[in-house]
PQR file with spaces between the fields and no chain letter, atoms N, CA, C, O and H, PARSE charges and radii, in Angstrom:
ATOM       1  N    MET     1      83.351   49.322   86.521 -0.4000 1.5000
ATOM       2  CA   MET     1      82.030   49.823   86.205 -0.0000 2.0000
ATOM       3  C    MET     1      82.163   51.269   85.732  0.5500 1.7000
ATOM       4  O    MET     1      82.856   52.070   86.360 -0.5500 1.4000
ATOM       5  N    GLU     2      81.501   51.600   84.628 -0.4000 1.5000
ATOM       6  CA   GLU     2      81.575   52.959   84.088 -0.0000 2.0000
ATOM       7  C    GLU     2      80.721   53.922   84.900  0.5500 1.7000
ATOM       8  O    GLU     2      79.874   53.510   85.694 -0.5500 1.4000
ATOM       9  H    GLU     2      80.938   50.949   84.119  0.4000 1.0000
ATOM      10  N    ARG     3      80.958   55.197   84.689 -0.4000 1.5000
ATOM      11  CA   ARG     3      80.280   56.249   85.435 -0.0000 2.0000
ATOM      12  C    ARG     3      78.758   56.162   85.297  0.5500 1.7000
ATOM      13  O    ARG     3      78.046   56.217   86.300 -0.5500 1.4000
ATOM      14  H    ARG     3      81.646   55.531   84.045  0.4000 1.0000
ATOM      15  N    ASN     4      78.254   56.027   84.073 -0.4000 1.5000
ATOM      16  CA   ASN     4      76.808   55.961   83.868 -0.0000 2.0000
ATOM      17  C    ASN     4      76.210   54.741   84.546  0.5500 1.7000
ATOM      18  O    ASN     4      75.104   54.802   85.083 -0.5500 1.4000
ATOM      19  H    ASN     4      78.832   55.983   83.258  0.4000 1.0000
ATOM      20  N    ASN     5      76.939   53.632   84.522 -0.4000 1.5000
ATOM      21  CA   ASN     5      76.470   52.420   85.185 -0.0000 2.0000
ATOM      22  C    ASN     5      76.432   52.598   86.694  0.5500 1.7000
ATOM      23  O    ASN     5      75.540   52.069   87.356 -0.5500 1.4000
ATOM      24  H    ASN     5      77.838   53.582   84.085  0.4000 1.0000
ATOM      25  N    LYS     6      77.391   53.336   87.248 -0.4000 1.5000
ATOM      26  CA   LYS     6      77.403   53.576   88.688 -0.0000 2.0000
ATOM      27  C    LYS     6      76.222   54.444   89.105  0.5500 1.7000
ATOM      28  O    LYS     6      75.621   54.218   90.155 -0.5500 1.4000
ATOM      29  H    LYS     6      78.116   53.766   86.710  0.4000 1.0000
ATOM      30  N    ILE     7      75.892   55.433   88.284 -0.4000 1.5000
ATOM      31  CA   ILE     7      74.752   56.301   88.594 -0.0000 2.0000
ATOM      32  C    ILE     7      73.462   55.496   88.545  0.5500 1.7000
ATOM      33  O    ILE     7      72.597   55.665   89.404 -0.5500 1.4000
ATOM      34  H    ILE     7      76.381   55.616   87.431  0.4000 1.0000
ATOM      35  N    ALA     8      73.321   54.635   87.568 -0.4000 1.5000
ATOM      36  CA   ALA     8      72.133   53.777   87.479 -0.0000 2.0000
ATOM      37  C    ALA     8      72.110   52.810   88.663  0.5500 1.7000
ATOM      38  O    ALA     8      71.046   52.558   89.228 -0.5500 1.4000
ATOM      39  H    ALA     8      74.024   54.498   86.870  0.4000 1.0000
ATOM      40  N    PHE     9      73.266   52.265   89.046 -0.4000 1.5000
ATOM      41  CA   PHE     9      73.363   51.357   90.187 -0.0000 2.0000
ATOM      42  C    PHE     9      72.873   52.047   91.455  0.5500 1.7000
ATOM      43  O    PHE     9      72.137   51.453   92.243 -0.5500 1.4000
ATOM      44  H    PHE     9      74.131   52.469   88.587  0.4000 1.0000
ATOM      45  N    ILE    10      73.281   53.301   91.652 -0.4000 1.5000
ATOM      46  CA   ILE    10      72.846   54.067   92.828 -0.0000 2.0000
ATOM      47  C    ILE    10      71.329   54.159   92.864  0.5500 1.7000
ATOM      48  O    ILE    10      70.716   53.895   93.899 -0.5500 1.4000
ATOM      49  H    ILE    10      73.878   53.783   91.012  0.4000 1.0000
ATOM      50  N    GLN    11      70.722   54.527   91.754 -0.4000 1.5000
ATOM      51  CA   GLN    11      69.268   54.688   91.712 -0.0000 2.0000
ATOM      52  C    GLN    11      68.547   53.377   91.986  0.5500 1.7000
ATOM      53  O    GLN    11      67.546   53.358   92.703 -0.5500 1.4000
ATOM      54  H    GLN    11      71.219   54.741   90.913  0.4000 1.0000
ATOM      55  N    ILE    12      69.040   52.290   91.428 -0.4000 1.5000
ATOM      56  CA   ILE    12      68.406   50.974   91.629 -0.0000 2.0000
ATOM      57  C    ILE    12      68.515   50.547   93.090  0.5500 1.7000
ATOM      58  O    ILE    12      67.535   50.087   93.676 -0.5500 1.4000
ATOM      59  H    ILE    12      69.853   52.305   90.846  0.4000 1.0000
ATOM      60  N    LYS    13      69.689   50.693   93.675 -0.4000 1.5000
ATOM      61  CA   LYS    13      69.891   50.247   95.057 -0.0000 2.0000
ATOM      62  C    LYS    13      69.124   51.114   96.048  0.5500 1.7000
ATOM      63  O    LYS    13      68.714   50.617   97.097 -0.5500 1.4000
ATOM      64  H    LYS    13      70.485   51.066   93.200  0.4000 1.0000
ATOM      65  N    LEU    14      68.917   52.398   95.746 -0.4000 1.5000
ATOM      66  CA   LEU    14      68.098   53.240   96.614 -0.0000 2.0000
ATOM      67  C    LEU    14      66.657   52.744   96.626  0.5500 1.7000
ATOM      68  O    LEU    14      66.012   52.728   97.674 -0.5500 1.4000
ATOM      69  H    LEU    14      69.250   52.802   94.894  0.4000 1.0000
ATOM      70  N    VAL    15      66.152   52.340   95.464 -0.4000 1.5000
ATOM      71  CA   VAL    15      64.791   51.807   95.381 -0.0000 2.0000
ATOM      72  C    VAL    15      64.690   50.492   96.162  0.5500 1.7000
ATOM      73  O    VAL    15      63.667   50.208   96.785 -0.5500 1.4000
ATOM      74  H    VAL    15      66.676   52.353   94.612  0.4000 1.0000
ATOM      75  N    GLU    16      65.765   49.694   96.120 -0.4000 1.5000
ATOM      76  CA   GLU    16      65.781   48.417   96.830 -0.0000 2.0000
ATOM      77  C    GLU    16      65.955   48.578   98.336  0.5500 1.7000
ATOM      78  O    GLU    16      65.808   47.609   99.081 -0.5500 1.4000
ATOM      79  H    GLU    16      66.596   49.925   95.614  0.4000 1.0000
ATOM      80  N    GLY    17      66.267   49.799   98.796 -0.4000 1.5000
ATOM      81  CA   GLY    17      66.367   50.055  100.226 -0.0000 2.0000
ATOM      82  C    GLY    17      67.762   49.996  100.808  0.5500 1.7000
ATOM      83  O    GLY    17      67.903   49.931  102.029 -0.5500 1.4000
ATOM      84  H    GLY    17      66.386   50.586   98.191  0.4000 1.0000
ATOM      85  N    TRP    18      68.795   50.016   99.989 -0.4000 1.5000
ATOM      86  CA   TRP    18      70.171   50.009  100.485 -0.0000 2.0000
ATOM      87  C    TRP    18      70.463   51.338  101.175  0.5500 1.7000
ATOM      88  O    TRP    18      69.871   52.358  100.823 -0.5500 1.4000
ATOM      89  H    TRP    18      68.680   50.069   98.997  0.4000 1.0000
ATOM      90  N    SER    19      71.357   51.339  102.140 -0.4000 1.5000
ATOM      91  CA   SER    19      71.765   52.581  102.802 -0.0000 2.0000
ATOM      92  C    SER    19      72.831   53.277  101.951  0.5500 1.7000
ATOM      93  O    SER    19      73.463   52.657  101.095 -0.5500 1.4000
ATOM      94  H    SER    19      71.838   50.510  102.426  0.4000 1.0000
ATOM      95  N    ASP    20      73.016   54.556  102.200 -0.4000 1.5000
ATOM      96  CA   ASP    20      74.020   55.331  101.455 -0.0000 2.0000
ATOM      97  C    ASP    20      75.422   54.748  101.647  0.5500 1.7000
ATOM      98  O    ASP    20      76.198   54.664  100.695 -0.5500 1.4000
ATOM      99  H    ASP    20      72.503   55.059  102.896  0.4000 1.0000
ATOM     100  N    ILE    21      75.738   54.352  102.860 -0.4000 1.5000
ATOM     101  CA   ILE    21      77.072   53.824  103.148 -0.0000 2.0000
ATOM     102  C    ILE    21      77.319   52.523  102.387  0.5500 1.7000
ATOM     103  O    ILE    21      78.399   52.321  101.831 -0.5500 1.4000
ATOM     104  H    ILE    21      75.108   54.420  103.633  0.4000 1.0000
ATOM     105  N    ASP    22      76.317   51.640  102.361 -0.4000 1.5000
ATOM     106  CA   ASP    22      76.479   50.367  101.649 -0.0000 2.0000
ATOM     107  C    ASP    22      76.677   50.582  100.152  0.5500 1.7000
ATOM     108  O    ASP    22      77.483   49.895   99.525 -0.5500 1.4000
ATOM     109  H    ASP    22      75.439   51.804  102.812  0.4000 1.0000
ATOM     110  N    ILE    23      75.950   51.525   99.587 -0.4000 1.5000
ATOM     111  CA   ILE    23      76.084   51.803   98.149 -0.0000 2.0000
ATOM     112  C    ILE    23      77.464   52.379   97.857  0.5500 1.7000
ATOM     113  O    ILE    23      78.119   51.974   96.896 -0.5500 1.4000
ATOM     114  H    ILE    23      75.296   52.083  100.097  0.4000 1.0000
ATOM     115  N    ARG    24      77.908   53.324   98.685 -0.4000 1.5000
ATOM     116  CA   ARG    24      79.236   53.932   98.483 -0.0000 2.0000
ATOM     117  C    ARG    24      80.335   52.899   98.575  0.5500 1.7000
ATOM     118  O    ARG    24      81.292   52.948   97.803 -0.5500 1.4000
ATOM     119  H    ARG    24      77.377   53.653   99.466  0.4000 1.0000
ATOM     120  N    ARG    25      80.220   51.973   99.496 -0.4000 1.5000
ATOM     121  CA   ARG    25      81.228   50.924   99.624 -0.0000 2.0000
ATOM     122  C    ARG    25      81.211   49.982   98.425  0.5500 1.7000
ATOM     123  O    ARG    25      82.256   49.493   97.995 -0.5500 1.4000
ATOM     124  H    ARG    25      79.442   51.933  100.123  0.4000 1.0000
ATOM     125  N    ALA    26      80.018   49.730   97.887 -0.4000 1.5000
ATOM     126  CA   ALA    26      79.905   48.811   96.750 -0.0000 2.0000
ATOM     127  C    ALA    26      80.547   49.385   95.491  0.5500 1.7000
ATOM     128  O    ALA    26      81.183   48.652   94.734 -0.5500 1.4000
ATOM     129  H    ALA    26      79.169   50.127   98.236  0.4000 1.0000
ATOM     130  N    ILE    27      80.387   50.692   95.260 -0.4000 1.5000
ATOM     131  CA   ILE    27      80.929   51.289   94.034 -0.0000 2.0000
ATOM     132  C    ILE    27      82.255   52.017   94.262  0.5500 1.7000
ATOM     133  O    ILE    27      82.891   52.468   93.310 -0.5500 1.4000
ATOM     134  H    ILE    27      79.871   51.287   95.876  0.4000 1.0000
ATOM     135  N    GLU    28      82.666   52.129   95.518 -0.4000 1.5000
ATOM     136  CA   GLU    28      83.966   52.709   95.876 -0.0000 2.0000
ATOM     137  C    GLU    28      84.180   54.109   95.308  0.5500 1.7000
ATOM     138  O    GLU    28      85.106   54.338   94.529 -0.5500 1.4000
ATOM     139  H    GLU    28      82.149   51.763   96.292  0.4000 1.0000
ATOM     140  N    VAL    29      83.322   55.036   95.702 -0.4000 1.5000
ATOM     141  CA   VAL    29      83.478   56.434   95.302 -0.0000 2.0000
ATOM     142  C    VAL    29      83.510   57.302   96.559  0.5500 1.7000
ATOM     143  O    VAL    29      82.978   56.908   97.597 -0.5500 1.4000
ATOM     144  H    VAL    29      82.570   54.850   96.335  0.4000 1.0000
ATOM     145  N    PRO    30      84.128   58.478   96.473 -0.5600 1.5000
ATOM     146  CA   PRO    30      84.133   59.393   97.616  0.2800 2.0000
ATOM     147  C    PRO    30      82.716   59.854   97.959  0.5500 1.7000
ATOM     148  O    PRO    30      81.808   59.810   97.129 -0.5500 1.4000
ATOM     149  N    ARG    31      82.561   60.293   99.191 -0.4000 1.5000
ATOM     150  CA   ARG    31      81.246   60.731   99.694 -0.0000 2.0000
ATOM     151  C    ARG    31      80.663   61.852   98.851  0.5500 1.7000
ATOM     152  O    ARG    31      79.484   61.806   98.499 -0.5500 1.4000
ATOM     153  H    ARG    31      83.299   60.329   99.864  0.4000 1.0000
ATOM     154  N    SER    32      81.458   62.849   98.523 -0.4000 1.5000
ATOM     155  CA   SER    32      80.957   63.994   97.759 -0.0000 2.0000
ATOM     156  C    SER    32      80.503   63.579   96.360  0.5500 1.7000
ATOM     157  O    SER    32      79.481   64.057   95.868 -0.5500 1.4000
ATOM     158  H    SER    32      82.415   62.885   98.809  0.4000 1.0000
ATOM     159  N    THR    33      81.261   62.691   95.725 -0.4000 1.5000
ATOM     160  CA   THR    33      80.891   62.199   94.390 -0.0000 2.0000
ATOM     161  C    THR    33      79.590   61.415   94.460  0.5500 1.7000
ATOM     162  O    THR    33      78.720   61.567   93.603 -0.5500 1.4000
ATOM     163  H    THR    33      82.091   62.303   96.124  0.4000 1.0000
ATOM     164  N    TYR    34      79.459   60.585   95.473 -0.4000 1.5000
ATOM     165  CA   TYR    34      78.245   59.780   95.629 -0.0000 2.0000
ATOM     166  C    TYR    34      77.007   60.671   95.732  0.5500 1.7000
ATOM     167  O    TYR    34      76.022   60.457   95.027 -0.5500 1.4000
ATOM     168  H    TYR    34      80.166   60.461   96.169  0.4000 1.0000
ATOM     169  N    PHE    35      77.063   61.671   96.612 -0.4000 1.5000
ATOM     170  CA   PHE    35      75.884   62.514   96.800 -0.0000 2.0000
ATOM     171  C    PHE    35      75.606   63.396   95.582  0.5500 1.7000
ATOM     172  O    PHE    35      74.452   63.733   95.317 -0.5500 1.4000
ATOM     173  H    PHE    35      77.864   61.846   97.185  0.4000 1.0000
ATOM     174  N    TYR    36      76.642   63.770   94.843 -0.4000 1.5000
ATOM     175  CA   TYR    36      76.441   64.505   93.591 -0.0000 2.0000
ATOM     176  C    TYR    36      75.717   63.623   92.581  0.5500 1.7000
ATOM     177  O    TYR    36      74.731   64.041   91.974 -0.5500 1.4000
ATOM     178  H    TYR    36      77.579   63.496   95.058  0.4000 1.0000
ATOM     179  N    TRP    37      76.214   62.393   92.405 -0.4000 1.5000
ATOM     180  CA   TRP    37      75.589   61.464   91.464 -0.0000 2.0000
ATOM     181  C    TRP    37      74.182   61.083   91.905  0.5500 1.7000
ATOM     182  O    TRP    37      73.292   60.922   91.069 -0.5500 1.4000
ATOM     183  H    TRP    37      77.015   62.053   92.898  0.4000 1.0000
ATOM     184  N    LYS    38      73.974   60.939   93.204 -0.4000 1.5000
ATOM     185  CA   LYS    38      72.665   60.556   93.734 -0.0000 2.0000
ATOM     186  C    LYS    38      71.616   61.611   93.392  0.5500 1.7000
ATOM     187  O    LYS    38      70.467   61.273   93.110 -0.5500 1.4000
ATOM     188  H    LYS    38      74.696   61.071   93.883  0.4000 1.0000
ATOM     189  N    GLY    39      72.001   62.880   93.415 -0.4000 1.5000
ATOM     190  CA   GLY    39      71.050   63.956   93.164 -0.0000 2.0000
ATOM     191  C    GLY    39      70.869   64.324   91.705  0.5500 1.7000
ATOM     192  O    GLY    39      69.969   65.100   91.384 -0.5500 1.4000
ATOM     193  H    GLY    39      72.934   63.155   93.644  0.4000 1.0000
ATOM     194  N    MET    40      71.682   63.800   90.817 -0.4000 1.5000
ATOM     195  CA   MET    40      71.605   64.192   89.405 -0.0000 2.0000
ATOM     196  C    MET    40      70.244   63.936   88.766  0.5500 1.7000
ATOM     197  O    MET    40      69.671   64.871   88.207 -0.5500 1.4000
ATOM     198  H    MET    40      72.412   63.169   91.077  0.4000 1.0000
ATOM     199  N    PRO    41      69.699   62.736   88.816 -0.5600 1.5000
ATOM     200  CA   PRO    41      68.417   62.496   88.136  0.2800 2.0000
ATOM     201  C    PRO    41      67.265   63.317   88.705  0.5500 1.7000
ATOM     202  O    PRO    41      66.368   63.703   87.954 -0.5500 1.4000
ATOM     203  N    GLN    42      67.261   63.595   90.011 -0.4000 1.5000
ATOM     204  CA   GLN    42      66.181   64.386   90.592 -0.0000 2.0000
ATOM     205  C    GLN    42      66.235   65.839   90.135  0.5500 1.7000
ATOM     206  O    GLN    42      65.203   66.506   90.063 -0.5500 1.4000
ATOM     207  H    GLN    42      67.989   63.282   90.620  0.4000 1.0000
ATOM     208  N    LYS    43      67.420   66.327   89.828 -0.4000 1.5000
ATOM     209  CA   LYS    43      67.580   67.718   89.417 -0.0000 2.0000
ATOM     210  C    LYS    43      67.431   67.902   87.914  0.5500 1.7000
ATOM     211  O    LYS    43      67.522   69.024   87.416 -0.5500 1.4000
ATOM     212  H    LYS    43      68.259   65.785   89.885  0.4000 1.0000
ATOM     213  N    GLY    44      67.204   66.819   87.191 -0.4000 1.5000
ATOM     214  CA   GLY    44      67.052   66.919   85.745 -0.0000 2.0000
ATOM     215  C    GLY    44      68.348   67.172   85.012  0.5500 1.7000
ATOM     216  O    GLY    44      68.342   67.764   83.933 -0.5500 1.4000
ATOM     217  H    GLY    44      67.131   65.908   87.596  0.4000 1.0000
ATOM     218  N    GLN    45      69.455   66.739   85.574 -0.4000 1.5000
ATOM     219  CA   GLN    45      70.762   66.985   84.966 -0.0000 2.0000
ATOM     220  C    GLN    45      71.193   65.799   84.114  0.5500 1.7000
ATOM     221  O    GLN    45      72.329   65.337   84.221 -0.5500 1.4000
ATOM     222  H    GLN    45      69.460   66.258   86.451  0.4000 1.0000
ATOM     223  N    TYR    46      70.300   65.309   83.278 -0.4000 1.5000
ATOM     224  CA   TYR    46      70.626   64.159   82.447 -0.0000 2.0000
ATOM     225  C    TYR    46      71.724   64.490   81.439  0.5500 1.7000
ATOM     226  O    TYR    46      72.484   63.603   81.050 -0.5500 1.4000
ATOM     227  H    TYR    46      69.377   65.684   83.192  0.4000 1.0000
ATOM     228  N    ALA    47      71.820   65.733   81.014 -0.4000 1.5000
ATOM     229  CA   ALA    47      72.861   66.114   80.061 -0.0000 2.0000
ATOM     230  C    ALA    47      74.250   65.947   80.687  0.5500 1.7000
ATOM     231  O    ALA    47      75.226   65.711   79.974 -0.5500 1.4000
ATOM     232  H    ALA    47      71.203   66.453   81.330  0.4000 1.0000
ATOM     233  N    ALA    48      74.341   66.068   82.004 -0.4000 1.5000
ATOM     234  CA   ALA    48      75.632   65.934   82.675 -0.0000 2.0000
ATOM     235  C    ALA    48      76.115   64.482   82.688  0.5500 1.7000
ATOM     236  O    ALA    48      77.287   64.225   82.966 -0.5500 1.4000
ATOM     237  H    ALA    48      73.549   66.260   82.583  0.4000 1.0000
ATOM     238  N    LEU    49      75.231   63.540   82.394 -0.4000 1.5000
ATOM     239  CA   LEU    49      75.630   62.143   82.362 -0.0000 2.0000
ATOM     240  C    LEU    49      76.464   61.821   81.139  0.5500 1.7000
ATOM     241  O    LEU    49      77.216   60.847   81.132 -0.5500 1.4000
ATOM     242  H    LEU    49      74.280   63.748   82.168  0.4000 1.0000
ATOM     243  N    VAL    50      76.334   62.634   80.106 -0.4000 1.5000
ATOM     244  CA   VAL    50      77.072   62.421   78.871 -0.0000 2.0000
ATOM     245  C    VAL    50      78.407   63.129   78.997  0.5500 1.7000
ATOM     246  O    VAL    50      78.462   64.319   79.305 -0.5500 1.4000
ATOM     247  H    VAL    50      75.722   63.425   80.111  0.4000 1.0000
ATOM     248  N    ARG    51      79.470   62.400   78.761 -0.4000 1.5000
ATOM     249  CA   ARG    51      80.792   63.020   78.844 -0.0000 2.0000
ATOM     250  C    ARG    51      80.999   63.945   77.656  0.5500 1.7000
ATOM     251  O    ARG    51      80.815   63.562   76.501 -0.5500 1.4000
ATOM     252  H    ARG    51      79.425   61.433   78.511  0.4000 1.0000
ATOM     253  N    ARG    52      81.381   65.153   77.968 -0.4000 1.5000
ATOM     254  CA   ARG    52      81.629   66.122   76.906 -0.0000 2.0000
ATOM     255  C    ARG    52      83.109   66.133   76.575  0.5500 1.7000
ATOM     256  O    ARG    52      83.961   65.897   77.432 -0.5500 1.4000
ATOM     257  H    ARG    52      81.530   65.464   78.906  0.4000 1.0000
ATOM     258  N    GLN    53      83.394   66.414   75.318 -0.4000 1.5000
ATOM     259  CA   GLN    53      84.779   66.488   74.887 -0.0000 2.0000
ATOM     260  C    GLN    53      85.336   67.844   75.295  0.5500 1.7000
ATOM     261  O    GLN    53      84.667   68.866   75.150 -0.5500 1.4000
ATOM     262  H    GLN    53      82.702   66.606   74.622  0.4000 1.0000
ATOM     263  N    LYS    54      86.548   67.850   75.800 -0.4000 1.5000
ATOM     264  CA   LYS    54      87.171   69.107   76.200 -0.0000 2.0000
ATOM     265  C    LYS    54      87.506   69.912   74.951  0.5500 1.7000
ATOM     266  O    LYS    54      87.916   69.345   73.939 -0.5500 1.4000
ATOM     267  H    LYS    54      87.092   67.020   75.918  0.4000 1.0000
ATOM     268  N    PRO    55      87.335   71.226   75.015 -0.5600 1.5000
ATOM     269  CA   PRO    55      87.662   72.051   73.849  0.2800 2.0000
ATOM     270  C    PRO    55      89.162   72.067   73.596  0.5500 1.7000
ATOM     271  O    PRO    55      89.964   71.919   74.518 -0.5500 1.4000
ATOM     272  N    GLY    56      89.520   72.244   72.356 -0.4000 1.5000
ATOM     273  CA   GLY    56      90.925   72.311   71.977 -0.0000 2.0000
ATOM     274  C    GLY    56      91.506   73.668   72.314  0.5500 1.7000
ATOM     275  O    GLY    56      90.831   74.504   72.915 -0.5500 1.4000
ATOM     276  H    GLY    56      88.869   72.364   71.607  0.4000 1.0000
ATOM     277  N    PRO    57      92.740   73.893   71.936 -0.5600 1.5000
ATOM     278  CA   PRO    57      93.367   75.179   72.228  0.2800 2.0000
ATOM     279  C    PRO    57      92.691   76.307   71.450  0.5500 1.7000
ATOM     280  O    PRO    57      92.217   76.119   70.329 -0.5500 1.4000
ATOM     281  N    ASN    58      92.664   77.464   72.068 -0.4000 1.5000
ATOM     282  CA   ASN    58      92.071   78.637   71.445 -0.0000 2.0000
ATOM     283  C    ASN    58      93.100   79.239   70.487  0.5500 1.7000
ATOM     284  O    ASN    58      94.172   79.648   70.933 -0.5500 1.4000
ATOM     285  H    ASN    58      93.049   77.616   72.978  0.4000 1.0000
ATOM     286  N    PRO    59      92.809   79.305   69.189 -0.5600 1.5000
ATOM     287  CA   PRO    59      93.808   79.826   68.237  0.2800 2.0000
ATOM     288  C    PRO    59      94.127   81.294   68.473  0.5500 1.7000
ATOM     289  O    PRO    59      95.195   81.758   68.075 -0.5500 1.4000
ATOM     290  N    HIS    60      93.231   82.033   69.108 -0.4000 1.5000
ATOM     291  CA   HIS    60      93.480   83.456   69.335 -0.0000 2.0000
ATOM     292  C    HIS    60      94.392   83.710   70.533  0.5500 1.7000
ATOM     293  O    HIS    60      94.880   84.825   70.717 -0.5500 1.4000
ATOM     294  H    HIS    60      92.363   81.656   69.432  0.4000 1.0000
ATOM     295  N    SER    61      94.617   82.701   71.329 -0.4000 1.5000
ATOM     296  CA   SER    61      95.478   82.894   72.491 -0.0000 2.0000
ATOM     297  C    SER    61      96.949   82.608   72.159  0.5500 1.7000
ATOM     298  O    SER    61      97.809   82.764   73.026 -0.5500 1.4000
ATOM     299  H    SER    61      94.220   81.795   71.179  0.4000 1.0000
ATOM     300  N    GLN    62      97.253   82.195   70.931 -0.4000 1.5000
ATOM     301  CA   GLN    62      98.624   81.927   70.520 -0.0000 2.0000
ATOM     302  C    GLN    62      99.371   83.268   70.348  0.5500 1.7000
ATOM     303  O    GLN    62      98.805   84.257   69.882 -0.5500 1.4000
ATOM     304  H    GLN    62      96.554   82.068   70.227  0.4000 1.0000
ATOM     305  N    TRP    63     100.607   83.266   70.723 -0.4000 1.5000
ATOM     306  CA   TRP    63     101.409   84.490   70.555 -0.0000 2.0000
ATOM     307  C    TRP    63     101.753   84.675   69.093  0.5500 1.7000
ATOM     308  O    TRP    63     102.148   83.731   68.409 -0.5500 1.4000
ATOM     309  H    TRP    63     101.067   82.462   71.101  0.4000 1.0000
ATOM     310  N    ILE    64     101.601   85.876   68.631 -0.4000 1.5000
ATOM     311  CA   ILE    64     101.958   86.204   67.250 -0.0000 2.0000
ATOM     312  C    ILE    64     103.288   86.948   67.302  0.5500 1.7000
ATOM     313  O    ILE    64     103.397   88.004   67.926 -0.5500 1.4000
ATOM     314  H    ILE    64     101.280   86.643   69.186  0.4000 1.0000
ATOM     315  N    LEU    65     104.292   86.389   66.643 -0.4000 1.5000
ATOM     316  CA   LEU    65     105.618   87.015   66.656 -0.0000 2.0000
ATOM     317  C    LEU    65     105.912   87.691   65.348  0.5500 1.7000
ATOM     318  O    LEU    65     106.984   88.271   65.180 -0.5500 1.4000
ATOM     319  H    LEU    65     104.203   85.531   66.136  0.4000 1.0000
């Protein structure tokens, strides 16, 4: 299951009345990750759901010989 699907799964199961422990066991994520993902939609952090591409190397940090 992908990350976005797991976050949606958490929200759906909370509405259905599942406990935190049951949800964590179902998606197999660490406790800290679960509670971070659980709080994302309430905090308006929808942009964090989209994976960002890591920046490439900084050309100015290259040594000039």
